[in-house]
C-alpha positions in Angstrom: 16.6 17.6 -3.9 17.1 18.2 -0.2 19.9 16.2 1.4 18.7 13.2 3.4 18.8 13.7 7.1 20.6 11.4 9.5 18.8 8.3 10.6 17.8 7.7 14.2 20.7 5.2 14.5 23.3 7.6 13.2 22.0 10.4 15.4 22.0 8.2 18.5 25.5 6.9 17.7 26.9 10.5 17.2 25.1 11.8 20.3 26.4 9.0 22.5 29.9 9.3 21.2 30.0 13.1 21.7 28.5 12.6 25.2 31.1 10.1 26.2 34.0 12.2 24.8 32.7 15.3 26.6 32.4 13.3 29.9 35.8 11.8 29.5 37.4 15.2 28.7 35.7 16.9 31.6 36.5 14.0 33.9 40.2 14.0 32.7 40.4 17.8 33.3 38.9 17.5 36.7 41.2 14.6 37.5 44.2 16.6 36.3 43.3 19.6 38.3 42.6 17.5 41.4 45.9 15.7 41.2 47.8 18.9 40.6 46.1 20.5 43.6 47.0 17.4 45.7 50.6 17.6 44.5 50.8 21.3 45.3 49.4 20.7 48.7 51.9 17.9 49.3 54.7 20.1 48.0 53.7 22.9 50.3 53.5 20.6 53.3 56.8 19.1 52.5 58.4 22.5 51.9 57.1 23.7 55.3 58.4 20.7 57.1 61.9 21.1 55.5 62.0 24.9 56.1 60.9 24.6 59.8 63.4 21.8 60.5 66.2 23.9 59.0 65.2 27.0 60.9 65.2 25.2 64.2 68.5 23.5 63.6 71.1 24.9 66.1 73.7 24.7 63.5 71.8 27.0 61.2 71.0 29.4 64.1 74.7 29.4 65.0 75.8 30.1 61.5 73.2 32.9 61.1 75.0 34.7 63.9 78.5 34.3 62.3 80.2 36.9 60.1 80.1 34.7 56.9 77.1 32.5 57.0 77.4 31.4 53.3 80.6 29.5 53.9 79.1 26.7 55.9 75.4 27.0 55.1 75.8 26.7 51.3 77.2 23.1 51.4 74.6 22.2 54.1 71.7 23.5 51.9 72.8 21.8 48.8 73.2 18.4 50.6 69.9 18.8 52.2 68.2 19.6 48.8 69.5 16.3 47.4 68.4 14.3 50.4 64.9 15.9 50.7 64.2 16.1 46.9 63.4 19.8 47.1 64.2 22.2 44.2 65.7 24.9 46.3 66.6 25.9 49.9 67.4 29.5 50.4 68.7 30.8 53.8 68.8 34.5 53.9 69.3 37.5 56.1 66.3 39.5 57.4 67.1 42.0 54.7 66.5 39.4 51.9 70.3 38.8 51.3 70.7 35.2 50.2 73.2 33.1 52.1 72.4 29.9 50.0 71.0 29.2 46.6 71.2 26.4 44.0 72.7 28.9 41.6 75.9 30.4 43.1 75.5 33.5 41.0 72.5 34.4 43.1 74.4 34.4 46.4 74.4 37.8 48.0 71.5 39.0 45.9 68.1 39.8 47.4 65.4 37.1 47.7 62.3 37.4 45.4 59.1 36.7 47.1 57.1 37.6 50.2 58.8 37.7 53.6 56.7 40.0 55.7 54.7 37.3 57.5 58.0 35.5 58.3 59.6 38.6 59.7 56.6 38.8 61.9 57.4 35.3 63.2 54.8 33.3 61.1 55.5 30.4 58.8 53.5 30.6 55.5 53.4 29.1 52.0 52.9 30.7 48.6 53.3 30.1 44.8 55.6 32.6 43.4 57.7 33.0 40.2 61.3 33.4 41.4 64.6 32.9 39.6 63.9 29.2 39.0 60.4 29.9 37.7 57.0 29.4 39.4 57.4 27.4 42.5 55.5 26.3 45.6 57.5 27.6 48.6 57.4 27.8 52.4 59.1 30.7 54.3 59.8 30.5 58.0 61.8 32.7 60.4 65.1 31.8 62.2 65.0 33.1 65.8 67.5 33.3 68.6 66.9 32.5 72.2 65.3 35.9 72.8 62.9 35.3 69.9 64.4 37.9 67.6 64.4 37.1 63.9 68.0 36.7 62.8 67.3 35.1 59.4 64.8 33.4 57.1 64.6 30.0 55.4 62.7 29.4 52.1 62.3 25.9 50.7 60.2 24.9 47.7 59.4 22.8 44.6 59.0 24.3 41.2 55.7 24.0 39.3 57.5 22.4 36.4 58.6 19.5 38.5 55.1 19.1 39.9 53.7 18.9 36.3 56.4 16.3 35.5 55.2 14.3 38.5 51.7 14.5 37.1 52.7 13.1 33.7 52.4 9.4 34.6 49.1 10.0 36.1 48.0 11.9 33.1 49.0 9.0 30.8 46.9 6.7 32.9 43.9 9.1 32.8 44.2 9.4 29.0 44.5 5.7 28.5 41.5 5.1 30.7 39.6 7.8 28.8 40.4 6.2 25.5 39.3 2.8 26.8 36.0 4.3 28.0 35.5 6.0 24.6 36.3 2.8 22.7 33.9 0.7 24.8 31.2 3.3 24.6 31.6 3.7 20.9 31.4 -0.1 20.4 28.1 -0.3 22.4 26.8 2.7 20.6 27.6 1.2 17.3 25.9 -2.1 18.2 22.8 -0.2 19.3 22.9 2.0 16.2 23.0 -1.2 14.0 19.9 -2.6 15.8 18.0 0.7 15.4 19.0 1.0 11.8 17.6 -2.5 11.2 14.3 -1.9 13.0 13.8 1.6 11.5 15.1 0.7 8.0 17.6 3.5 8.2 15.0 6.2 8.4 15.3 9.4 10.3 12.7 10.6 12.9 11.2 13.1 10.5 10.8 10.4 7.8 9.4 8.0 10.3 6.8 10.6 11.5 5.9 11.3 7.9 5.6 7.6 7.1 3.5 7.0 10.2 1.2 9.8 9.4 0.7 8.4 5.8 0.1 4.9 7.1 -2.4 6.2 9.6 -4.3 8.0 6.9 -4.3 5.0 4.5 -5.2 2.6 7.4 -8.3 4.6 8.3 -9.4 5.6 4.8 -9.2 2.3 3.0 -12.6 0.7 2.4 -11.3 -2.9 2.9 -10.7 -4.3 6.4 -7.0 -4.6 7.2 -5.7 -6.9 10.0 -2.0 -7.4 11.0 -1.4 -10.6 13.0 1.9 -11.4 14.7 3.6 -14.8 14.9 2.0 -15.5 18.3 -1.5 -15.4 16.9 -2.6 -11.9 18.1 -4.2 -9.1 16.2 -1.7 -6.2 16.7 -3.2 -3.7 14.2 -6.5 -3.2 12.5 -8.4 -0.4 10.8 -11.9 0.9 11.3 -13.4 -1.3 8.5 -11.9 -4.5 10.1 -13.3 -3.5 13.4 -16.7 -3.3 11.8 -16.5 -6.6 9.8 -14.8 -8.7 12.6 -16.6 -7.0 15.6 -13.3 -5.7 17.0 -13.0 -2.7 19.2 -12.3 0.6 17.5 -8.5 1.1 16.7 -8.3 4.1 19.1 -10.0 2.0 21.9 -7.8 -1.1 21.6 -5.7 -1.7 24.7 -3.3 -4.2 23.3 -2.9 -7.3 21.1 -6.2 -9.2 20.7 -6.0 -13.1 20.6 -7.6 -14.7 17.5 -9.6 -16.9 19.8 -11.5 -13.9 21.0 -12.7 -13.0 17.4 -16.4 -13.5 16.6 -15.7 -15.0 13.2 -16.3 -18.4 11.5 -14.0 -21.2 12.6 -12.6 -21.5 9.1 -11.6 -17.9 9.0 -10.0 -18.0 12.4 -8.0 -21.1 11.3 -6.8 -19.3 8.2 -5.7 -16.2 10.2 -3.9 -18.4 12.7 -2.1 -20.5 10.1 -0.5 -17.6 8.2 -1.1 -19.4 4.9 -1.4 -17.4 1.7 -5.0 -16.9 0.6 -6.5 -15.3 -2.5 -10.1 -14.3 -2.6 -11.3 -17.0 -0.2 -14.9 -16.7 0.8 -16.3 -17.2 4.4 -19.9 -16.9 5.4 -20.5 -15.1 8.7 -23.9 -14.9 10.4 -24.5 -11.4 8.9 -22.0 -11.1 6.1 -20.2 -12.8 3.3 -16.5 -12.1 3.7 -13.7 -12.4 1.0 -10.2 -12.7 2.5 -6.8 -12.3 1.1 -3.7 -13.0 3.2 0.0 -12.7 2.7 3.0 -13.4 5.0 5.0 -10.2 6.0 8.8 -10.5 6.1 11.5 -8.2 7.5 13.2 -6.3 4.7 16.6 -6.6 6.4 16.7 -10.2 7.4 13.8 -11.8 5.4 12.5 -13.2 8.7 8.7 -13.7 8.9 7.1 -11.0 11.1 3.5 -12.2 10.8 0.7 -12.0 8.4 -1.4 -9.2 6.8 -5.0 -9.9 5.8 -7.4 -7.8 3.8 -11.1 -8.5 4.2 -13.9 -7.4 1.8 -17.6 -7.4 2.5 -19.1 -9.4 -0.4 -22.8 -9.1 0.7 -23.5 -5.9 -1.2 -21.7 -7.1 -4.2 -23.7 -10.3 -4.4 -26.9 -8.3 -4.1 -25.7 -6.1 -7.0 -24.7 -9.2 -9.0 -28.2 -10.5 -8.6 -29.7 -7.3 -9.8 -27.3 -7.2 -12.7 -28.2 -10.8 -13.8 -31.9 -9.8 -13.7 -31.2 -6.7 -15.8 -29.1 -8.7 -18.2 -32.0 -11.2 -18.7 -34.4 -8.4 -19.3 -32.0 -6.8 -21.8 -31.6 -10.1 -23.7 -35.4 -10.4 -23.9 -35.7 -6.9 -25.3 -32.9 -7.6 -27.8 -34.8 -10.7 -29.0 -38.0 -8.7 -29.4 -36.2 -5.9 -31.2 -34.6 -8.5 -33.5 -38.0 -10.0 -34.5 -39.9 -6.8 -34.7 -38.1 -5.6 -37.8 -38.9 -8.9 -39.6 -42.6 -8.8 -38.7 -43.0 -5.1 -39.6 -41.2 -5.7 -42.8 -43.6 -8.5 -43.7 -46.6 -6.1 -43.1 -45.0 -3.5 -45.4 -44.2 -6.1 -48.1 -47.9 -7.3 -48.1 -49.1 -3.7 -48.4 -46.7 -3.0 -51.3 -48.1 -6.1 -53.1 -51.6 -4.9 -52.6 -52.5 -7.7 -50.2 -54.2 -5.5 -47.7 -56.3 -8.2 -46.2 -53.4 -10.4 -45.4 -51.4 -7.5 -44.0 -54.2 -6.5 -41.7 -54.8 -10.1 -40.7 -51.1 -10.6 -39.9 -50.9 -7.4 -37.9 -54.1 -8.2 -35.9 -52.8 -11.7 -35.1 -49.6 -10.1 -33.6 -51.7 -7.6 -31.6 -53.9 -10.4 -30.2 -50.9 -12.6 -29.4 -49.2 -9.8 -27.4 -52.4 -8.8 -25.7 -52.9 -12.4 -24.5 -49.6 -12.3 -22.6 -50.7 -9.5 -20.4 -51.3 -10.4 -16.7 -53.1 -7.3 -15.7 -55.4 -4.8 -17.4 -54.0 -1.6 -18.7 -54.7 1.5 -16.7 -57.7 3.5 -17.6 -57.4 6.9 -19.2 -57.9 9.6 -16.6 -61.4 10.9 -16.5 -62.9 8.1 -18.7 -65.8 5.9 -17.7 -65.2 3.4 -20.4 -63.7 0.1 -19.1 -61.6 -0.2 -22.2 -60.6 3.4 -22.5 -57.1 2.8 -21.1 -56.3 -0.1 -23.4 -54.3 1.6 -26.1 -54.3 -1.5 -28.3 -58.1 -1.9 -28.2 -58.8 0.3 -31.3 -56.3 -1.6 -33.3 -57.6 -4.9 -32.3 -61.2 -3.8 -33.0 -60.2 -2.6 -36.4 -58.3 -5.8 -37.2 -60.9 -8.2 -35.7 -63.0 -8.0 -38.9 -61.2 -7.6 -42.2 -63.4 -7.0 -45.3 -62.4 -8.5 -48.6 -62.4 -5.9 -51.4 -65.8 -5.5 -52.9 -67.6 -7.8 -50.5 -69.2 -7.6 -47.1 -67.7 -10.9 -45.9 -65.7 -10.9 -42.7 -62.6 -13.2 -42.7 -61.5 -14.6 -39.4 -57.8 -15.3 -39.1 -56.8 -18.6 -40.6 -54.4 -21.1 -39.0 -51.0 -21.5 -40.7 -49.0 -19.1 -42.9 -50.3 -18.3 -46.3 -48.0 -18.5 -49.3 -48.7 -14.9 -50.0 -47.2 -13.9 -46.6 -44.1 -15.9 -47.2 -43.7 -14.5 -50.7 -44.1 -11.0 -49.4 -41.4 -11.5 -46.7 -39.0 -13.0 -49.2 -39.6 -10.2 -51.7 -38.8 -7.7 -49.0 -35.6 -9.6 -48.2 -34.7 -9.5 -51.9 -34.8 -5.7 -51.9 -32.6 -5.6 -48.8 -30.1 -8.0 -50.4 -30.0 -5.9 -53.6 -29.1 -2.8 -51.6 -26.1 -4.7 -50.2 -25.0 -6.1 -53.6 -26.2 -9.6 -53.0 -28.4 -11.5 -55.5 -31.3 -13.2 -53.8 -33.0 -16.0 -55.8 -36.4 -17.1 -54.5 -38.1 -20.4 -55.4 -41.7 -20.8 -54.1 -42.9 -23.1 -56.8 -43.3 -26.0 -54.4 -45.4 -23.9 -51.9 -48.7 -25.5 -52.7 -50.3 -25.3 -49.2 -50.0 -22.9 -46.3 -47.1 -23.6 -43.9 -48.5 -25.3 -40.8 -47.1 -22.7 -38.4 -48.0 -19.3 -37.1 -46.8 -16.4 -39.4 -44.6 -14.9 -36.7 -42.8 -18.2 -36.3 -42.3 -18.6 -40.0 -41.0 -15.1 -40.3 -38.6 -15.7 -37.4 -37.1 -18.7 -39.1 -37.0 -17.5 -42.7 -36.1 -13.9 -41.8 -33.1 -14.8 -39.6 -31.8 -17.4 -42.0 -32.0 -15.1 -45.0 -30.5 -12.2 -43.0 -27.5 -14.3 -41.9 -27.1 -15.7 -45.5 -27.0 -12.2 -46.9 -24.5 -11.0 -44.3 -22.3 -14.0 -45.1 -22.5 -13.6 -48.9 -22.0 -9.9 -48.8 -19.1 -9.9 -46.3 -16.4 -9.9 -49.0 -18.2 -8.2 -51.9 -21.1 -9.2 -54.2 -22.5 -12.7 -53.4 -25.5 -14.9 -54.1 -28.2 -16.4 -51.9 -30.9 -18.8 -52.9 -34.1 -19.6 -50.9 -36.3 -22.5 -51.6 -39.7 -23.0 -49.8 -42.0 -25.9 -50.3 -45.0 -27.2 -48.4 -47.3 -30.2 -49.0 -49.5 -32.4 -46.9 -48.7 -30.4 -43.8 -44.9 -30.8 -44.1 -42.7 -27.9 -44.9 -39.1 -27.5 -46.0 -37.0 -24.3 -46.1 -33.6 -24.3 -47.8 -31.3 -21.3 -47.6 -27.9 -21.3 -49.4 -25.1 -18.7 -49.5 -21.7 -18.6 -51.1 -20.0 -17.0 -48.1 -16.9 -18.2 -46.2 -18.7 -20.8 -44.1 -19.1 -21.3 -40.4 -16.0 -22.4 -38.4 -17.9 -23.9 -35.5 -21.5 -25.0 -36.2 -22.4 -25.9 -32.6 -21.0 -22.5 -31.3 -23.0 -20.7 -34.0 -26.3 -21.6 -32.3 -25.2 -20.2 -28.9 -26.7 -16.9 -28.0 -24.1 -14.1 -28.4 -21.9 -15.9 -30.9 -21.4 -14.1 -34.2 -18.8 -13.6 -36.9 -19.8 -10.0 -37.2 -18.7 -7.1 -34.9 -21.2 -6.4 -32.1 -23.4 -3.4 -32.6 -25.5 -1.3 -30.2 -28.3 -3.8 -30.3 -26.0 -6.8 -29.8 -25.2 -9.8 -32.1 -25.5 -13.6 -31.9 -29.3 -13.8 -31.5 -30.7 -14.9 -34.9 -29.6 -18.6 -35.1 -30.5 -19.1 -31.4 -34.0 -17.9 -32.2 -34.2 -20.1 -35.3 -33.3 -23.3 -33.4 -35.5 -22.6 -30.4 -38.5 -21.7 -32.7 -38.0 -24.8 -35.0 -37.7 -27.0 -31.9 -40.9 -25.6 -30.5 -42.7 -26.3 -33.8 -41.5 -29.9 -33.7 -39.0 -29.5 -36.6 -35.3 -29.8 -37.0 -32.5 -27.7 -38.5 -29.6 -29.0 -40.5 -26.6 -27.2 -41.8 -23.9 -28.0 -44.3 -20.9 -25.6 -44.4 -17.6 -25.3 -46.0 -15.3 -22.7 -47.7 -17.7 -22.4 -50.6 -20.7 -21.4 -48.4 -23.3 -22.8 -46.0 -26.7 -24.4 -46.5 -29.4 -24.4 -43.8 -32.3 -26.9 -44.2 -35.4 -26.6 -42.0 -37.9 -29.5 -41.8 -41.3 -28.9 -40.2 -43.2 -32.1 -39.3 -46.8 -31.6 -38.3 -46.8 -35.0 -36.5 -44.4 -33.7 -33.8 -45.8 -32.2 -30.6 -45.6 -28.4 -30.5 -45.5 -26.5 -27.2 
């Protein structure tokens, strides 16, 4: 993993500290050089004044003409050095021979340094390393009344003493520099703390990367995103929010936008201004339905509220899709109900055919065809190229063939009777017996009391009996071989169906009648339809359904009363 780079605060602190130190060092060096130059200039001027005053002293001129100048000039020079605070005063002959010197061992020896300008009658200054070390000196000629040079005077101050004189000033400069560095470091540290807080300790590269990521997310997210500060102004929004709230595009916004300027419902404006937390709150705009979520934003460093962040979704399209889904679900439920009943009715036809009751099978099938044909609200399209008005009705041949059913051996045509014949009921139950046997369930049928036809259409009777028997077989065969008994009786227009099983019982009878409820796992065609169809059919026939259930099984009793109104 690459080492983390310095944060903006750390970089700024280091840069400011280095800058201050460099400025202080450069300023100190310049101050030192300037002070040294000033001291050297002062030393040169002082040395010149001392040397000139000595050279013009009549005593010095007189002694320069004597035979032994050193005898009286040496004490004079030493006393004058002490009084003028100079490091040396050398009086010499024109040939460089020293008459005076702070070091008596140097008397009579040649002077080290430049004397040519002085021999020419000019006073000058120079910095030269003599016997006492580097020094700033002034050299001037001693002349007689005729202007002849009879001697030279050199007076000066050593560089070491000049440096010593600079030491107090240097200490002041260093202390001032340290004070400046300390104060600058303190302000830099305070500034770096502030920057570290507002940038969360991130470096410029990391901030640039985060900003680029946030910009990408802000413009790519499908929901509207709005950031509102504590003063009630929109300070940031994305493209989707601009579309939903009629705001200017993010790249066109000139500054914070007050909430009062938003073209939104008053309730939504109040929510955005309050900063309250909101979860999936719905607001109806003139052209949209908006769902809003809002949370307060806090500073990570100080937990101080910074404002609110709101996300806005357009619910209009979703509501439209929900309506389409509800319509599709309704159609699916209707198709599931038809599929659930189709097997029972088809099985009744097959059972009648197997029993040799062709007339009843054809009559039952033709009744179903006629019933479905009556529900059509528009004629079927004609077959292309046909001139026959009924050519496009694919059910016409079946209805035509089933409209007249000939009894075997006769020419009599039987019109469909009202009610359900005992033979049809027996055929349905016989078919269910075969299905139950395949699942290891013993189905006992009792139709001894079925003296008259059941006063109901065959499809309704099959719906009731078929679903009750199917459910009883499922319950009895759930944990192994079981038993189911069915009893059907009809007399004087009243009918009674009794279906018993030895299954585990029904935990909630009322819930069992609800569409979609089932004790069995859902299959591809769905579950929880049978009992709902039974109750709705019996209610429509003017009857009633009763159930007794327990751990030893359930018993369903259906009573059909012809005196009740059927719709």
